[in-house]
N, C-alpha and C positions, 0 to 999 in steps of 0.2 A: 671363624666361629660367627654363629649368628649375631645380628646386631640387636636382636629384642630376645627376652625369655621366652621362647618359643619349645623349649626341649621339656618333656615331661619324664620323669621316673616313676613308673608305676609299681607298687610292691605289695603284695598280698600280705595280710599281718597273721603271722603265726599260721602260716598256710594250712598244713594238716590238721592241727589242732581246732584250726575255725572251721574246718569241714566237718571234723566230728561233731563239734558243738551246733554247727547248722543241722547235722542229719539227726542229732539226737536232743530233743530238748531240756531232758533232765541234766544234761553237762553245761548247759549255758549258764555262766556266771560262775562256774566251779574250776578249781585247777584242774587241768587236763594235761595228761603225759601219754604222748604216743609212742609206743615201744617199751617193753618191760624189760629186756635185757640191758639195752643200751638206748638211751632218749634220742628219738629221731625228731621231736617235736614237743613243745610245750605252749600251753596257752599263757595269756600275759598274767593270769592270775597265778600259775604255777611260776613264771618267770620272777614274779615279784618274792616269791620265797627263796630265790637263789636257784632254781633247776635252769639249766642250759643242755643245748643240744650237745650230743655225745657224751654225756655224763652218764656213768654207770647207772642203773636202775636203782639199786639198793641205796647208792648215795642220794639219789634224785628223791625215793620215798623217805630216807631220814629227814631231808631238808623239808619236805611238805608232805606230812603223814596224811592230810586231807586229801591229797590229789586222787583224781581216778585215772586209772591207767587202762588204756585201750591198745589193741593190738592194731598194726597199721591196714589200711585198706587203700593200697595202690591204685587199682582200678578206680575209686572214688576220686581220689586226688588228680588222675589223669584226665577223667572227665571232667572235673571242675576247671581244670587247667585250660581245656580245650574251650570250655564255654566262655572263660575269662578272654581268652584271646581273641575269641570270635567279636566280644564288644571292643577289643582294642582296635581290630581291623575294619571293624563299622565305623570307627572314631576317625581315623585316618590310615591310608594305606602305608604311610611311613611308621613302621614298626620293627624294632630291632629286639627280638627277644634275647634275653640273659640267661634266663632258666625257666622251669615251669610256672614260677610265681611272681615274675617281674620281668619289665621290659621297660626300653626308650621308645618314645614316641615324640615325632617331630610335627609340631601342628601349625607350622607358620603359614601353611596354604590355606588354612581355615579361616583367617582373618578376612579374605576375600569374602566369607560367607557373613562377616559382620560379628564373629565370636572371637572373644578375647582368648587367650592361653588358660588363664584363670578359670572363665566360663566352662572352657571346654574341660579342664581337669574337674570342675566340679559335676559336669554331667557326666563323665566317665565315671565317678566314683558312684554316683547315684544308678546308673546302669548297672554297674556291677553289685549292687547291693540288691536291686530290685530283681534282675534277671537271675543271678547265680546265687544270691543270698549270703555273699560274703563282704568283710569290710577289706578296704583296700586304701592305702596311703598314697598319695601323689605329691612328689616335689616338682616343682616349675623353676626354670632357671634358664641362663643362654648357653650353658655348657653342659655336658653329659656328667661330668665329674660333679658339678655344682647340684645339678638336679636330683641327684642320688644322694648327695649329703644332705638337701634338703628334705628328701624323704624319710631319711634315717632319723632326722630332728624331729619331725612331725609325727612319727609313730607314737602309739597306735592310732588308727583310723582318722588321719589327719590330712589336712591339705596346706602347703605351704610354697609362697611364690617369693623369689629372691629378685627384687629387681635389678636391673643392670646398674643403676647408680648407688646400690646397697650392697654389692657384692661382697666387698673386702671388709666392709663393716659387719657383716654376717658371718664370714667366713673366719676371720682372725680370732675372735675369742674363743674357738672351739677348740677342744683338746687335741693334740697331735694325732692321736688314734683316728680321728675322722678321715686323716688323708689314705687315699689309695696306696696301698703297700706298706704301710706302717702298722705291723704286727707288734706282738709283745717284745721281739728282740730289739728290731729298730726304736720301738718307744722307749725301751730300757735305756739305748744308748743315747737317745735325746734328753731323757729326763733327768740322767745322771749329770747331764752338763745346765741343768736347770731350762732346758728348752720345754714346755709342757705346754703351748699353745700353738696354733697354726700361724699367729702372728709374728710370734718369736723365730718360727721357722723362716718366715719370709724377710725377716730383718737380717738374718744370718747372711746372707749372700750366697749365691751359687757355688763359689770356689771354698768356701769354709764347709758348706754340706757335702760336696766331694770328698774333701779330704778325710771328712768324718766316716761317711758311707761307702764311700766308691762313687765312681763315675754316673754308672746308669741310675743308682738310687738317688744319688744326689741332685742330679739334673732333674730326674722325675719328681720329686718333692720341692724343689725351688719352683718349678713350673706350676704344679698344683696350689701350692701356697698364693701364689698369684694368679690363680684361678686362669691359668692359660692352658686349653684344652682343645685343640682345633679337630678333634674327630667329629665326624657328622654321623647323624642315625643311619644306619646301615642296614639295608634291607636284603632279605635272601641271602646272607651270608653262612656259608658253611661253619660247622665248628672246627675249630683248629685242633683239638685233641679229642679223645674218646678215652674215659677213666672210668675208675670204680675204686670205692675205699671202704674199709670197716673199720669201725671203733671197738678196740679189744676190752674196754673198760681198764680197770686198773689192778686186776690180780694177775699172778704172774704167769706167763707165758712161756712154754717150751719151743726151744728152736724149731722143733718139728710142726708143734701146732701153728707157728707163725708163718712158716713155710706151706702147710697145708692152706691156710687163709690166702696166702700170695696165690696158690696155684688156682683156687676157685676165682680169686679176683681177675687172673688172667684170663680164664675160661671165658669168663662174662664180657669182659672187654673185648675180646677177639671175636665173638658171636656177634656183638654190636658192630664191629668194624666191617664183617663181613656181610652182615645185613644191610649196610649201607655202601658197600661197594668201595671201602676205603683201605689202603694198604700205606702203613706208615714206617719211618725209619727211626725215629727216637723214642726209646723207652725211658719212662721217669718214674723213679720210685720214691712216694712221699713217706715221710714217718714223722709220728708226733711221739715224744716221749713222756716219761712219767712228771718231769719238771716242767711240762708245758711248751718246752722249746720244740722246735722243728728241724727237719733235716730233709733236703732234696737231692738225689742222685739221679744222672741221667746217662744213658749211651746211645750214641748214634751209629747203627749198622751201615754196612755198605750199601744194601737195596732195601727196598721197601718191601713190607709182607704184613699179612695179616694171619700167619699160620701160629697157631698157639705154641707149639711146642718151641718154636725159635724165639718168641716173643718170652716165654717163661723163663727158658735158658738164660736169657738176658738179665731180666728180672731178678732170678735167683742169684747172679754173680753181683749185683748191685747190693743185693739183701747182705751177702757173705760179706761184702767191703764194708759194710755199715754195722757187723757185728760187735765190734767194740763199743761202739754208742749204746747199742741197746743194751747190752750188759751193765754197762755204768749208770744208764740211766732210767731203764725200764720203758716199754713200748705200751703206748695207749691207742695208736691208730697206726694203720698201715693202707696206702692207697697205691694204684698204679696206673698209668696213662701212656697212651701211644699217640704222638704227633708226628710233625714234620710229613704229611701225607704227600703222596707222589701221585697226582691226577694220571700220569703217562702210565702207571703200572697198577692202576687199581684193581683189585680182586673182585671178580664177579661175585655176588651173593651164593651161587650154587656150585662154584669152581670147585671141584672135589681133589684137586692135586696142586699143591704150590711146589715147584720144581726147585726153589730155592732150599728147602729143606732136604730134600734127596730121600724122605721118609713116607712110603706112602701108605703105611698103617695110620701113622700121626694125623696124616692128612684125612684118610678116610673115615677117621673118628670125628674130625672136624664137621665132615660134610653129615655124619650122622646126628650130631648135635643139632647142626643149623637145620636139620630138616624135620626132625622129631622132636627137640628140646633137649634141655639139658640133663633131665631126670632119665633120658634114654640110654646113656651111657656117663657113668660118672668114675671120678678117681676115688681108689680105693682110700686114698688118705683124708678124703672127705666125708667118709662114711661116719654119721653121728655128729658131723661137725656142721651145723647150719650157719651159712653167712648171713642170714637174713633177708629180707626182701630187698629186691634190685629197685633202686630208686628210680621214678618215672621220669622219662629225658623228652625232651622236645624232639621232634622229627631233624634229622640231619637234612 
């Protein structure tokens, strides 16, 4: 870990909605919802009314009748992201992207130029506002974890520096949900035992956390509660997985409808993998239920592949195994990702045949989609079923 607070976490505020407000002056200061069927993003004015990402459109409009609903413009968001990352890289070469709207920056080297991290952060915020026209929040701390927590506390449109001698005084009063990895289920387990703040987690001791949450989660939370995070800012790291997800809303979905959505998501993921020349072995299915709980199921194949039918068959098996949970709790989101990439067997983007599958027709269909786009050859089960726009992604 660095000895000074030199790590920045820069995070654009309500990114999609902020781009819409930037480009249409009539939307500024008004509640804005991006996406009509399912909320993709909400301005802070809409969030104040209780609108949240992945909420169904009808529920969002009921909570915020005055909101202006706009359809997403993914090309505009991608262009804004590229412009912001250009500001990041002109600030320092030590940039680790997390998504299209946030990144870690290590600015330790700028001290030689006589600029403190707080001054660099303030300058970065001003540059993004001037050149791109968007608000951005920056947290500054000694570790990546604490920098991200600081930016979350400082939102919206803020700047917060956590000095090394004030780390635990800042961190320990915060609610347990501020710890990475603490979702609704883990937070519920902790709160049932009266553990509501990070400080209470820190005082428990590692052994108690391990007995309560398991070895991995217990050790992870114990380290974070003491701000132990040795990870450096990593430049040029390729993504560990490629995935896509679809919010389904709270309406009842038939098994056939869910399977069709899953097929569309796998198509999208596999196209992205082949475009990046990646092949993976582990398929992961992510589900969110009507009671807001989540489940993850995964399977690791014997060989790496980017072949659509092979990965879809694995994803379908995982979905079938989770059917009892879906029937009892309802399903509001389904996602699929592929990871455990094999560099030695990476699939070339234009390779027309994957010998693992043994099915030349399926491989030929993959090649047609890769060359001419997903609309060239589609699945019959997806006719009339829109997956919604594909989320912009950082280059791999």
